[in-house]
PLY file of the C-alpha trace (Angstrom):
ply
format ascii 1.0
element vertex 237
property float x
property float y
property float z
element edge 236
property int vertex1
property int vertex2
end_header
-31.21 -40.23 56.33
-27.70 -38.89 55.61
-28.89 -37.57 52.25
-31.79 -35.77 53.99
-29.41 -34.16 56.53
-27.08 -33.09 53.75
-29.96 -31.44 51.89
-31.05 -29.63 55.05
-27.49 -28.40 55.60
-27.33 -26.97 52.08
-30.67 -25.21 52.57
-29.54 -23.80 55.94
-26.25 -22.57 54.44
-28.09 -20.91 51.56
-30.54 -19.23 53.94
-27.66 -17.93 56.08
-25.89 -16.55 52.99
-29.03 -14.74 51.87
-29.56 -13.27 55.36
-25.92 -12.14 55.51
-26.17 -10.49 52.07
-29.25 -8.44 52.91
-27.93 -7.61 56.37
-24.70 -6.21 54.92
-26.61 -4.36 52.20
-28.88 -2.71 54.76
-25.88 -1.75 56.89
-24.12 -0.18 53.89
-27.27 1.67 52.90
-27.61 3.15 56.39
-23.95 4.23 56.44
-24.25 5.90 53.04
-27.43 7.70 54.06
-25.87 8.87 57.31
-22.84 10.35 55.54
-24.80 12.23 52.86
-25.02 15.99 53.63
-28.57 17.14 54.14
-30.02 20.28 52.58
-31.50 23.39 54.15
-30.77 24.66 57.62
-29.23 21.39 58.85
-26.62 21.58 56.09
-24.64 23.96 58.27
-23.77 21.01 60.49
-22.27 19.11 57.56
-20.42 22.00 55.96
-17.27 23.19 57.69
-18.23 26.85 57.53
-15.99 27.67 60.47
-12.75 26.74 58.71
-10.39 29.72 58.62
-13.12 32.29 59.26
-11.02 34.85 61.13
-10.22 38.11 59.33
-6.74 39.64 59.40
-6.55 43.43 59.31
-3.17 43.30 57.56
-4.79 41.54 54.59
-7.46 44.19 54.12
-6.68 46.40 51.08
-8.27 49.50 52.65
-7.00 49.09 56.19
-7.76 50.85 59.45
-9.32 54.23 60.21
-9.96 54.44 63.93
-10.24 58.24 64.00
-13.17 58.84 61.66
-16.39 59.99 63.39
-19.61 57.98 63.31
-22.29 60.33 61.95
-24.85 57.84 60.67
-25.30 54.19 59.72
-25.85 52.38 56.44
-27.56 48.98 56.31
-26.28 47.10 53.26
-28.46 44.31 51.88
-27.26 41.92 49.20
-29.33 39.95 46.66
-27.76 36.53 47.21
-28.54 34.87 43.83
-26.65 37.56 41.89
-23.76 37.42 44.34
-23.48 33.65 43.91
-23.64 33.87 40.11
-20.75 36.34 40.18
-18.73 34.08 42.49
-19.31 31.02 40.30
-18.19 33.00 37.25
-15.03 33.92 39.12
-14.20 30.63 40.84
-16.11 27.97 38.88
-16.55 24.84 41.01
-13.75 25.87 43.38
-15.71 28.28 45.58
-13.80 29.48 48.66
-14.94 27.85 51.88
-16.32 31.17 53.10
-18.85 31.18 50.21
-19.84 27.53 50.03
-22.59 27.62 52.66
-24.28 30.50 50.84
-23.81 29.40 47.24
-23.68 25.58 47.14
-26.19 22.74 47.62
-29.04 24.56 45.84
-29.65 26.94 48.73
-32.17 29.65 47.99
-31.18 32.70 50.01
-32.82 35.90 48.77
-31.97 39.21 50.42
-29.28 38.86 53.08
-27.40 41.37 55.23
-23.97 42.30 53.92
-23.35 44.58 56.87
-24.27 47.57 59.00
-21.68 50.29 58.44
-20.98 53.31 60.66
-20.38 56.21 58.28
-18.51 59.50 58.26
-20.71 62.20 56.68
-17.65 64.04 55.32
-15.93 61.00 53.83
-14.82 61.35 50.22
-13.68 57.75 49.87
-14.25 54.36 51.47
-11.00 54.72 53.41
-12.32 57.82 55.21
-15.14 55.92 56.92
-14.60 54.23 60.32
-12.83 50.88 59.94
-11.16 48.38 62.28
-11.60 50.82 65.18
-10.53 48.22 67.76
-7.75 46.80 65.62
-7.34 43.18 64.63
-9.79 41.28 66.86
-9.73 37.55 67.66
-12.21 35.19 66.05
-15.64 35.17 67.65
-16.89 31.93 69.15
-19.09 29.75 66.94
-21.97 30.17 69.38
-22.00 33.94 68.71
-21.96 33.59 64.93
-24.17 30.56 64.32
-27.56 32.14 65.20
-27.05 34.75 62.46
-26.09 32.50 59.54
-29.58 32.81 58.05
-29.13 36.59 58.18
-25.60 36.71 56.73
-24.78 33.22 55.41
-21.02 33.18 55.96
-19.04 32.89 59.17
-16.20 34.86 57.60
-18.58 37.63 56.51
-20.03 37.96 60.01
-16.56 37.95 61.57
-15.26 40.49 59.06
-18.22 42.86 59.38
-17.84 42.87 63.16
-14.11 43.61 63.00
-14.25 46.19 60.19
-17.49 47.98 60.99
-19.38 46.83 64.07
-16.46 47.39 66.42
-16.54 51.10 65.56
-19.94 51.67 67.16
-20.95 48.68 69.27
-19.46 47.34 72.48
-19.99 43.69 71.52
-20.57 41.52 68.47
-23.79 40.26 70.02
-25.19 43.81 70.13
-24.05 44.47 66.58
-25.60 41.34 65.08
-28.80 41.81 67.07
-29.17 45.33 65.67
-28.63 44.10 62.13
-31.27 41.46 62.67
-33.77 43.92 64.16
-33.37 46.33 61.23
-33.65 43.50 58.72
-36.80 42.12 60.32
-38.40 45.56 60.29
-38.35 45.48 56.47
-40.61 43.87 53.92
-38.46 42.71 51.01
-39.38 41.45 47.53
-38.87 37.75 46.85
-37.66 38.28 43.31
-35.04 40.42 41.63
-36.23 43.89 40.62
-34.56 46.60 38.59
-33.32 49.53 40.65
-36.22 51.95 40.14
-38.76 49.20 40.57
-36.97 48.01 43.70
-37.04 51.51 45.23
-40.72 51.86 44.36
-41.55 48.45 45.85
-39.63 49.15 49.06
-41.36 52.49 49.63
-44.81 51.11 48.89
-44.35 48.20 51.29
-42.32 49.96 53.99
-44.02 53.23 55.03
-41.02 54.37 57.09
-38.95 54.47 53.87
-41.50 56.48 51.90
-39.66 59.81 51.86
-36.10 58.54 52.13
-33.45 58.53 49.43
-32.21 54.93 49.15
-28.98 53.81 47.56
-28.07 50.83 45.42
-25.20 49.22 43.57
-25.12 46.25 41.23
-26.73 43.71 43.54
-27.03 45.64 46.80
-29.51 47.96 48.48
-28.55 50.70 50.97
-30.80 52.09 53.72
-29.47 54.82 56.01
-30.23 55.69 59.65
-29.27 58.48 62.00
-27.75 57.81 65.40
-31.24 57.46 66.90
-32.03 54.78 64.28
-34.48 56.87 62.32
-34.40 56.46 58.54
-32.61 59.29 56.73
-31.49 59.99 53.17
-28.40 58.12 52.11
-25.60 60.33 50.80
-25.61 60.61 47.02
0 1
1 2
2 3
3 4
4 5
5 6
6 7
7 8
8 9
9 10
10 11
11 12
12 13
13 14
14 15
15 16
16 17
17 18
18 19
19 20
20 21
21 22
22 23
23 24
24 25
25 26
26 27
27 28
28 29
29 30
30 31
31 32
32 33
33 34
34 35
35 36
36 37
37 38
38 39
39 40
40 41
41 42
42 43
43 44
44 45
45 46
46 47
47 48
48 49
49 50
50 51
51 52
52 53
53 54
54 55
55 56
56 57
57 58
58 59
59 60
60 61
61 62
62 63
63 64
64 65
65 66
66 67
67 68
68 69
69 70
70 71
71 72
72 73
73 74
74 75
75 76
76 77
77 78
78 79
79 80
80 81
81 82
82 83
83 84
84 85
85 86
86 87
87 88
88 89
89 90
90 91
91 92
92 93
93 94
94 95
95 96
96 97
97 98
98 99
99 100
100 101
101 102
102 103
103 104
104 105
105 106
106 107
107 108
108 109
109 110
110 111
111 112
112 113
113 114
114 115
115 116
116 117
117 118
118 119
119 120
120 121
121 122
122 123
123 124
124 125
125 126
126 127
127 128
128 129
129 130
130 131
131 132
132 133
133 134
134 135
135 136
136 137
137 138
138 139
139 140
140 141
141 142
142 143
143 144
144 145
145 146
146 147
147 148
148 149
149 150
150 151
151 152
152 153
153 154
154 155
155 156
156 157
157 158
158 159
159 160
160 161
161 162
162 163
163 164
164 165
165 166
166 167
167 168
168 169
169 170
170 171
171 172
172 173
173 174
174 175
175 176
176 177
177 178
178 179
179 180
180 181
181 182
182 183
183 184
184 185
185 186
186 187
187 188
188 189
189 190
190 191
191 192
192 193
193 194
194 195
195 196
196 197
197 198
198 199
199 200
200 201
201 202
202 203
203 204
204 205
205 206
206 207
207 208
208 209
209 210
210 211
211 212
212 213
213 214
214 215
215 216
216 217
217 218
218 219
219 220
220 221
221 222
222 223
223 224
224 225
225 226
226 227
227 228
228 229
229 230
230 231
231 232
232 233
233 234
234 235
235 236
């Protein structure tokens, strides 16, 4: 009888040990899964994109020009893959925090909004366009910036564009970002990289309101210009 009880005790102890092993393994697996950053839109919640996102006017190499007139606007679109390649070439695996949301974790942004810039028609240099018209502004709240991260995938970019450009023509950041979004959504954009002439041709064929306009471009950016009534006009050559 004692031998039978001893055998049962050994079996019970073994069963408990097995249960404890799998219980702990399942618990560890759940914790590991919960701490792994997800991809796509929800990744914003796991990436600290709001770390040090304010922009200081004193650090800007061009600086302030609060006296320049606003004669027209230029919407600047950026081809994100080329931008990210250039940043990786510059920084390697040490991308600044302000660029990580856009360029890490295999995100596939295509065309994004760099900014909407009030322009001085008589400017002969970048410094002669309106800039920092309301001075060095405080950081916007996260709730203002977050809805537009799919439009301009960097909190620092959105903050900087508002301070440097938007504040020269809009009474609030909300109005500025909403206008950027409306202009962006009014466009059909190619889903692959095109050479400059091909890009212009594609844009005019697929966006009738651009048909007769002179567009601008730089290395990985496209410029579309508007008058003060938001009608498309020729960009300055």
